[in-house]
N, C-alpha and C positions, 0 to 999 in steps of 0.2 A: 557940250556937256549935258544940256537938257535932253537931247535926243538919246544919249547913252542912258540917262536915267529912265526915260520912258521905255527904252528897249529892255532894260532890266525889269521894269514893272510888268511888261508883257510876258517876259520869261517867267516871272513869279506867278502871274495869273495862269499861264499854261501849266506850271508845276502844280498849282493848287487844284486844277481840273483833274490831275492824275491821282489825287488822293482817294483812298477808299471812302472817306467821309463825303467827298463831293459826289462820287459815283452813287453812294447810297442815297444822297439827297436827290439826285436826278431821278433815280429809280422810284423813290418814294413820291416825288412830285408827279411823275408819269402815272403811277398807280392812283394817286388822289384825283388826277384829272380825268381818269377813266371811270371813276366811281361816281355814279349818278347821285347817290345819296349824299356823298361828301360834297359834291357840287351844289346841291340844293341847300345843304347846311351852311356852306360858305356864303352863298348868295344871301341867305337869311340873316347871317351875322353881319354881313357888309351893309345890308339895308338898315338893320338896327343901329349899327355904328353911325351911319350917315344921319339917321334921325336924331340921335343923341348929339352929334356934332352940330347939326343945324340949330337945335334948341340952344346949345351953349353959345353959338355965335350970335344968336338973337337975344342973348342975355336971360334966357328962360331956363328953369330947372326941369329935368325930366320927371315925370310922375313916377310913383312907386311901381305902378304897373309896367311902365316902359322899362324901368331898371330891372325888374324881375324877368321880363320877357328877354331882355338882352342877356342876363346871366343864365337863363334857361337855355337859350340858343347856344351860348358859349359852352355850356356843359355838354349839350348834345353833340356839339362839334368835336369836343375832345374825346368823347366816347366812341366816335367812329374810328374803326381800325385804320383806314387809309389816312385819315387826317392825323391820327395819333402817330403813325409811322413817319409821316412827313414832319411833324413837329419835333419828334425825337431826332431825326436825321438833320433837321435844321439846327437844332441845339448842338449836336456833335460837330457839324461843320463850323458853327459859330465859335466853338472852342478852338478849332484849328486857326480860324481867322485871328482870334485874340492872341494865340501863341505867335503867329507870324507878326502881328503888330508889335508884340513884345520884342521879338528878334530885331525888327526894324528899329525900334526905339534904342535897343542896345547898340546897334550899328551906328546910329546917329550920335550916341554918346562916346563912341570909340571903344566900347566894351567888347571883349572877346570871351567865348566860352572856354 
């Protein structure tokens, strides 16, 4: 029974790869990965996030300057066209995933459309 379940899960994954939303996500990710400015912005925001995380784990609060730097980097990142396309595509695919999860939940309850 478990193998049948995992087989269906693989089928579902393959079907999700065939959606327009997934294709747009892949295309947007490829575009973002080729965009040098986007890569620099992503690296900057990741470094700022890591700094903030390390401070929090040490029990320290970030300075106002560190928080402003983080927010400025995040805003720059979202203003980049390649990053913006990726974030939109990610949101759209996330909606598909939520709908699929809802359908799975309905199936577990024995509900039919």
